[in-house]
Each structure stands twice: as structure tokens, then as C-alpha cells.
Chimera marker file (.cmm) of the C-alpha trace (Angstrom):
<marker_set name="trace">
<marker id="1" x="-13.718" y="-17.149" z="13.473" r="1" g="1" b="0" radius="0.5"/>
<marker id="2" x="-10.682" y="-19.455" z="13.763" r="1" g="1" b="0" radius="0.5"/>
<marker id="3" x="-7.269" y="-18.249" z="14.685" r="1" g="1" b="0" radius="0.5"/>
<marker id="4" x="-3.971" y="-19.672" z="14.449" r="1" g="1" b="0" radius="0.5"/>
<marker id="5" x="-0.863" y="-19.367" z="16.811" r="1" g="1" b="0" radius="0.5"/>
<marker id="6" x="1.627" y="-17.199" z="14.227" r="1" g="1" b="0" radius="0.5"/>
<marker id="7" x="5.330" y="-17.302" z="14.836" r="1" g="1" b="0" radius="0.5"/>
<marker id="8" x="6.997" y="-14.042" z="13.844" r="1" g="1" b="0" radius="0.5"/>
<marker id="9" x="10.647" y="-13.829" z="12.439" r="1" g="1" b="0" radius="0.5"/>
<marker id="10" x="12.844" y="-10.818" z="12.638" r="1" g="1" b="0" radius="0.5"/>
<marker id="11" x="11.926" y="-6.724" z="13.429" r="1" g="1" b="0" radius="0.5"/>
<marker id="12" x="10.403" y="-5.541" z="16.352" r="1" g="1" b="0" radius="0.5"/>
<marker id="13" x="8.107" y="-8.877" z="16.780" r="1" g="1" b="0" radius="0.5"/>
<marker id="14" x="11.160" y="-11.424" z="16.432" r="1" g="1" b="0" radius="0.5"/>
<marker id="15" x="10.404" y="-14.681" z="18.341" r="1" g="1" b="0" radius="0.5"/>
<marker id="16" x="6.232" y="-13.791" z="19.080" r="1" g="1" b="0" radius="0.5"/>
<marker id="17" x="4.022" y="-16.045" z="18.641" r="1" g="1" b="0" radius="0.5"/>
<marker id="18" x="0.731" y="-13.938" z="18.103" r="1" g="1" b="0" radius="0.5"/>
<marker id="19" x="-3.187" y="-15.261" z="17.059" r="1" g="1" b="0" radius="0.5"/>
<marker id="20" x="-4.002" y="-14.608" z="13.529" r="1" g="1" b="0" radius="0.5"/>
<marker id="21" x="-7.759" y="-15.222" z="12.229" r="1" g="1" b="0" radius="0.5"/>
<marker id="22" x="-7.497" y="-17.087" z="8.908" r="1" g="1" b="0" radius="0.5"/>
<marker id="23" x="-9.433" y="-16.099" z="6.272" r="1" g="1" b="0" radius="0.5"/>
<marker id="24" x="-12.406" y="-17.950" z="4.588" r="1" g="1" b="0" radius="0.5"/>
<marker id="25" x="-9.716" y="-20.528" z="3.302" r="1" g="1" b="0" radius="0.5"/>
<marker id="26" x="-8.407" y="-21.250" z="6.402" r="1" g="1" b="0" radius="0.5"/>
<marker id="27" x="-5.075" y="-19.276" z="5.754" r="1" g="1" b="0" radius="0.5"/>
<marker id="28" x="-3.674" y="-16.291" z="7.422" r="1" g="1" b="0" radius="0.5"/>
<marker id="29" x="-3.465" y="-12.708" z="5.458" r="1" g="1" b="0" radius="0.5"/>
<marker id="30" x="-0.196" y="-12.616" z="2.950" r="1" g="1" b="0" radius="0.5"/>
<marker id="31" x="0.751" y="-9.047" z="4.718" r="1" g="1" b="0" radius="0.5"/>
<marker id="32" x="0.611" y="-8.027" z="8.661" r="1" g="1" b="0" radius="0.5"/>
<marker id="33" x="1.518" y="-4.374" z="9.712" r="1" g="1" b="0" radius="0.5"/>
<marker id="34" x="1.995" y="-3.608" z="12.938" r="1" g="1" b="0" radius="0.5"/>
<marker id="35" x="2.041" y="0.154" z="13.724" r="1" g="1" b="0" radius="0.5"/>
<marker id="36" x="4.046" y="1.636" z="16.230" r="1" g="1" b="0" radius="0.5"/>
<marker id="37" x="3.159" y="4.732" z="17.566" r="1" g="1" b="0" radius="0.5"/>
<marker id="38" x="5.990" y="7.864" z="17.437" r="1" g="1" b="0" radius="0.5"/>
<marker id="39" x="7.078" y="8.585" z="21.088" r="1" g="1" b="0" radius="0.5"/>
<marker id="40" x="6.906" y="12.749" z="20.241" r="1" g="1" b="0" radius="0.5"/>
<marker id="41" x="3.328" y="12.157" z="18.712" r="1" g="1" b="0" radius="0.5"/>
<marker id="42" x="4.492" y="11.885" z="15.180" r="1" g="1" b="0" radius="0.5"/>
<marker id="43" x="3.210" y="9.970" z="12.027" r="1" g="1" b="0" radius="0.5"/>
<marker id="44" x="3.581" y="6.253" z="13.332" r="1" g="1" b="0" radius="0.5"/>
<marker id="45" x="5.848" y="3.737" z="12.151" r="1" g="1" b="0" radius="0.5"/>
<marker id="46" x="4.281" y="0.909" z="10.275" r="1" g="1" b="0" radius="0.5"/>
<marker id="47" x="6.556" y="-2.587" z="10.105" r="1" g="1" b="0" radius="0.5"/>
<marker id="48" x="5.559" y="-5.204" z="7.605" r="1" g="1" b="0" radius="0.5"/>
<marker id="49" x="5.540" y="-8.849" z="7.213" r="1" g="1" b="0" radius="0.5"/>
<marker id="50" x="5.093" y="-11.289" z="4.613" r="1" g="1" b="0" radius="0.5"/>
<marker id="51" x="3.695" y="-14.392" z="4.823" r="1" g="1" b="0" radius="0.5"/>
<marker id="52" x="6.218" y="-17.835" z="4.273" r="1" g="1" b="0" radius="0.5"/>
<marker id="53" x="5.967" y="-20.909" z="4.763" r="1" g="1" b="0" radius="0.5"/>
<marker id="54" x="7.190" y="-22.412" z="8.079" r="1" g="1" b="0" radius="0.5"/>
<marker id="55" x="8.507" y="-25.730" z="6.286" r="1" g="1" b="0" radius="0.5"/>
<marker id="56" x="8.123" y="-28.950" z="4.949" r="1" g="1" b="0" radius="0.5"/>
<marker id="57" x="7.918" y="-32.442" z="6.027" r="1" g="1" b="0" radius="0.5"/>
<marker id="58" x="10.655" y="-34.345" z="5.187" r="1" g="1" b="0" radius="0.5"/>
<marker id="59" x="8.715" y="-37.685" z="3.683" r="1" g="1" b="0" radius="0.5"/>
<marker id="60" x="5.590" y="-36.211" z="1.591" r="1" g="1" b="0" radius="0.5"/>
<marker id="61" x="7.060" y="-32.183" z="1.270" r="1" g="1" b="0" radius="0.5"/>
<marker id="62" x="4.196" y="-31.106" z="2.720" r="1" g="1" b="0" radius="0.5"/>
<marker id="63" x="3.529" y="-27.657" z="4.113" r="1" g="1" b="0" radius="0.5"/>
<marker id="64" x="4.094" y="-27.020" z="7.982" r="1" g="1" b="0" radius="0.5"/>
<marker id="65" x="2.278" y="-24.027" z="8.498" r="1" g="1" b="0" radius="0.5"/>
<marker id="66" x="3.214" y="-19.837" z="7.955" r="1" g="1" b="0" radius="0.5"/>
<marker id="67" x="5.578" y="-18.051" z="9.808" r="1" g="1" b="0" radius="0.5"/>
<marker id="68" x="5.519" y="-14.435" z="9.098" r="1" g="1" b="0" radius="0.5"/>
<marker id="69" x="9.049" y="-12.718" z="8.065" r="1" g="1" b="0" radius="0.5"/>
<marker id="70" x="10.014" y="-9.362" z="8.635" r="1" g="1" b="0" radius="0.5"/>
<marker id="71" x="9.833" y="-7.184" z="5.657" r="1" g="1" b="0" radius="0.5"/>
<marker id="72" x="12.432" y="-4.056" z="6.016" r="1" g="1" b="0" radius="0.5"/>
<marker id="73" x="11.428" y="-2.252" z="2.713" r="1" g="1" b="0" radius="0.5"/>
<marker id="74" x="7.539" y="-2.450" z="3.656" r="1" g="1" b="0" radius="0.5"/>
<marker id="75" x="4.887" y="-3.902" z="1.605" r="1" g="1" b="0" radius="0.5"/>
<marker id="76" x="5.519" y="-4.462" z="-2.289" r="1" g="1" b="0" radius="0.5"/>
<marker id="77" x="3.364" y="-2.430" z="-4.295" r="1" g="1" b="0" radius="0.5"/>
<marker id="78" x="1.699" y="-4.907" z="-6.936" r="1" g="1" b="0" radius="0.5"/>
<marker id="79" x="-0.295" y="-3.015" z="-10.612" r="1" g="1" b="0" radius="0.5"/>
<marker id="80" x="-2.971" y="-4.993" z="-12.028" r="1" g="1" b="0" radius="0.5"/>
<marker id="81" x="-2.057" y="-6.625" z="-15.547" r="1" g="1" b="0" radius="0.5"/>
<marker id="82" x="-4.536" y="-6.341" z="-17.729" r="1" g="1" b="0" radius="0.5"/>
<marker id="83" x="-4.322" y="-8.185" z="-20.750" r="1" g="1" b="0" radius="0.5"/>
<marker id="84" x="-5.926" y="-5.832" z="-22.837" r="1" g="1" b="0" radius="0.5"/>
<marker id="85" x="-3.388" y="-2.748" z="-21.302" r="1" g="1" b="0" radius="0.5"/>
<marker id="86" x="-0.474" y="-4.029" z="-23.005" r="1" g="1" b="0" radius="0.5"/>
<marker id="87" x="1.808" y="-1.932" z="-25.089" r="1" g="1" b="0" radius="0.5"/>
<marker id="88" x="1.985" y="-4.003" z="-28.617" r="1" g="1" b="0" radius="0.5"/>
<marker id="89" x="5.320" y="-5.038" z="-29.651" r="1" g="1" b="0" radius="0.5"/>
<marker id="90" x="6.856" y="-2.805" z="-31.698" r="1" g="1" b="0" radius="0.5"/>
<marker id="91" x="6.751" y="-4.053" z="-35.572" r="1" g="1" b="0" radius="0.5"/>
<marker id="92" x="9.906" y="-3.865" z="-37.355" r="1" g="1" b="0" radius="0.5"/>
<marker id="93" x="10.545" y="-1.160" z="-39.888" r="1" g="1" b="0" radius="0.5"/>
<marker id="94" x="9.709" y="-2.262" z="-43.392" r="1" g="1" b="0" radius="0.5"/>
<marker id="95" x="11.279" y="-0.753" z="-46.806" r="1" g="1" b="0" radius="0.5"/>
<link id1="1" id2="2" r="1" g="1" b="0" radius="0.2"/>
<link id1="2" id2="3" r="1" g="1" b="0" radius="0.2"/>
<link id1="3" id2="4" r="1" g="1" b="0" radius="0.2"/>
<link id1="4" id2="5" r="1" g="1" b="0" radius="0.2"/>
<link id1="5" id2="6" r="1" g="1" b="0" radius="0.2"/>
<link id1="6" id2="7" r="1" g="1" b="0" radius="0.2"/>
<link id1="7" id2="8" r="1" g="1" b="0" radius="0.2"/>
<link id1="8" id2="9" r="1" g="1" b="0" radius="0.2"/>
<link id1="9" id2="10" r="1" g="1" b="0" radius="0.2"/>
<link id1="10" id2="11" r="1" g="1" b="0" radius="0.2"/>
<link id1="11" id2="12" r="1" g="1" b="0" radius="0.2"/>
<link id1="12" id2="13" r="1" g="1" b="0" radius="0.2"/>
<link id1="13" id2="14" r="1" g="1" b="0" radius="0.2"/>
<link id1="14" id2="15" r="1" g="1" b="0" radius="0.2"/>
<link id1="15" id2="16" r="1" g="1" b="0" radius="0.2"/>
<link id1="16" id2="17" r="1" g="1" b="0" radius="0.2"/>
<link id1="17" id2="18" r="1" g="1" b="0" radius="0.2"/>
<link id1="18" id2="19" r="1" g="1" b="0" radius="0.2"/>
<link id1="19" id2="20" r="1" g="1" b="0" radius="0.2"/>
<link id1="20" id2="21" r="1" g="1" b="0" radius="0.2"/>
<link id1="21" id2="22" r="1" g="1" b="0" radius="0.2"/>
<link id1="22" id2="23" r="1" g="1" b="0" radius="0.2"/>
<link id1="23" id2="24" r="1" g="1" b="0" radius="0.2"/>
<link id1="24" id2="25" r="1" g="1" b="0" radius="0.2"/>
<link id1="25" id2="26" r="1" g="1" b="0" radius="0.2"/>
<link id1="26" id2="27" r="1" g="1" b="0" radius="0.2"/>
<link id1="27" id2="28" r="1" g="1" b="0" radius="0.2"/>
<link id1="28" id2="29" r="1" g="1" b="0" radius="0.2"/>
<link id1="29" id2="30" r="1" g="1" b="0" radius="0.2"/>
<link id1="30" id2="31" r="1" g="1" b="0" radius="0.2"/>
<link id1="31" id2="32" r="1" g="1" b="0" radius="0.2"/>
<link id1="32" id2="33" r="1" g="1" b="0" radius="0.2"/>
<link id1="33" id2="34" r="1" g="1" b="0" radius="0.2"/>
<link id1="34" id2="35" r="1" g="1" b="0" radius="0.2"/>
<link id1="35" id2="36" r="1" g="1" b="0" radius="0.2"/>
<link id1="36" id2="37" r="1" g="1" b="0" radius="0.2"/>
<link id1="37" id2="38" r="1" g="1" b="0" radius="0.2"/>
<link id1="38" id2="39" r="1" g="1" b="0" radius="0.2"/>
<link id1="39" id2="40" r="1" g="1" b="0" radius="0.2"/>
<link id1="40" id2="41" r="1" g="1" b="0" radius="0.2"/>
<link id1="41" id2="42" r="1" g="1" b="0" radius="0.2"/>
<link id1="42" id2="43" r="1" g="1" b="0" radius="0.2"/>
<link id1="43" id2="44" r="1" g="1" b="0" radius="0.2"/>
<link id1="44" id2="45" r="1" g="1" b="0" radius="0.2"/>
<link id1="45" id2="46" r="1" g="1" b="0" radius="0.2"/>
<link id1="46" id2="47" r="1" g="1" b="0" radius="0.2"/>
<link id1="47" id2="48" r="1" g="1" b="0" radius="0.2"/>
<link id1="48" id2="49" r="1" g="1" b="0" radius="0.2"/>
<link id1="49" id2="50" r="1" g="1" b="0" radius="0.2"/>
<link id1="50" id2="51" r="1" g="1" b="0" radius="0.2"/>
<link id1="51" id2="52" r="1" g="1" b="0" radius="0.2"/>
<link id1="52" id2="53" r="1" g="1" b="0" radius="0.2"/>
<link id1="53" id2="54" r="1" g="1" b="0" radius="0.2"/>
<link id1="54" id2="55" r="1" g="1" b="0" radius="0.2"/>
<link id1="55" id2="56" r="1" g="1" b="0" radius="0.2"/>
<link id1="56" id2="57" r="1" g="1" b="0" radius="0.2"/>
<link id1="57" id2="58" r="1" g="1" b="0" radius="0.2"/>
<link id1="58" id2="59" r="1" g="1" b="0" radius="0.2"/>
<link id1="59" id2="60" r="1" g="1" b="0" radius="0.2"/>
<link id1="60" id2="61" r="1" g="1" b="0" radius="0.2"/>
<link id1="61" id2="62" r="1" g="1" b="0" radius="0.2"/>
<link id1="62" id2="63" r="1" g="1" b="0" radius="0.2"/>
<link id1="63" id2="64" r="1" g="1" b="0" radius="0.2"/>
<link id1="64" id2="65" r="1" g="1" b="0" radius="0.2"/>
<link id1="65" id2="66" r="1" g="1" b="0" radius="0.2"/>
<link id1="66" id2="67" r="1" g="1" b="0" radius="0.2"/>
<link id1="67" id2="68" r="1" g="1" b="0" radius="0.2"/>
<link id1="68" id2="69" r="1" g="1" b="0" radius="0.2"/>
<link id1="69" id2="70" r="1" g="1" b="0" radius="0.2"/>
<link id1="70" id2="71" r="1" g="1" b="0" radius="0.2"/>
<link id1="71" id2="72" r="1" g="1" b="0" radius="0.2"/>
<link id1="72" id2="73" r="1" g="1" b="0" radius="0.2"/>
<link id1="73" id2="74" r="1" g="1" b="0" radius="0.2"/>
<link id1="74" id2="75" r="1" g="1" b="0" radius="0.2"/>
<link id1="75" id2="76" r="1" g="1" b="0" radius="0.2"/>
<link id1="76" id2="77" r="1" g="1" b="0" radius="0.2"/>
<link id1="77" id2="78" r="1" g="1" b="0" radius="0.2"/>
<link id1="78" id2="79" r="1" g="1" b="0" radius="0.2"/>
<link id1="79" id2="80" r="1" g="1" b="0" radius="0.2"/>
<link id1="80" id2="81" r="1" g="1" b="0" radius="0.2"/>
<link id1="81" id2="82" r="1" g="1" b="0" radius="0.2"/>
<link id1="82" id2="83" r="1" g="1" b="0" radius="0.2"/>
<link id1="83" id2="84" r="1" g="1" b="0" radius="0.2"/>
<link id1="84" id2="85" r="1" g="1" b="0" radius="0.2"/>
<link id1="85" id2="86" r="1" g="1" b="0" radius="0.2"/>
<link id1="86" id2="87" r="1" g="1" b="0" radius="0.2"/>
<link id1="87" id2="88" r="1" g="1" b="0" radius="0.2"/>
<link id1="88" id2="89" r="1" g="1" b="0" radius="0.2"/>
<link id1="89" id2="90" r="1" g="1" b="0" radius="0.2"/>
<link id1="90" id2="91" r="1" g="1" b="0" radius="0.2"/>
<link id1="91" id2="92" r="1" g="1" b="0" radius="0.2"/>
<link id1="92" id2="93" r="1" g="1" b="0" radius="0.2"/>
<link id1="93" id2="94" r="1" g="1" b="0" radius="0.2"/>
<link id1="94" id2="95" r="1" g="1" b="0" radius="0.2"/>
</marker_set>
């Protein structure tokens, strides 16, 4: 598999560049989670990083690559939004 050296911004990995495996589309994963073991043997603390564009070229506006930005709130929880599970719009009362 291919890997890409990806820089990290913020959090405990600030300034480090790590090789990240690329997916089948050639992009690194959207989220990168780093478990840090607790010194007293308790549960590990998980630090989350979100993939963001590294910047854009001036002339054509092409994306230059990816960086991981620290997300102190953790990984966002997304729910599936199926079109058939929407709540029907409320109809006005007719007299």
C-alpha cells in the first residue's frame, strides 16, 4: 500500500510528520485517532485529528495536500439521514 508523509497541527503530535497509509482513492483517512495510555494503568486517552486541506496554489487554486488538525472535542458523531425516515411536515389546522 502507498503511504504519504502527513504533518500534524495542534495537540500532542504538533509539528510531527508521520507516514499515513492511503486508501483506494489515494487519500488518507478523514480522521486519525491516537490512543495515549494512562500512566496509572487506567483507560487510554484518545486524541482525534481531522483531515483538512494543506492549502491551495495561487494560480489555479489546486489543493496542495492534506494535514491533520487537532480536534479537542473528539470525533464528531454523524447519524445517517435516510430520506424515508424524515418526520413529515406539520400541516396547518384547517377549520
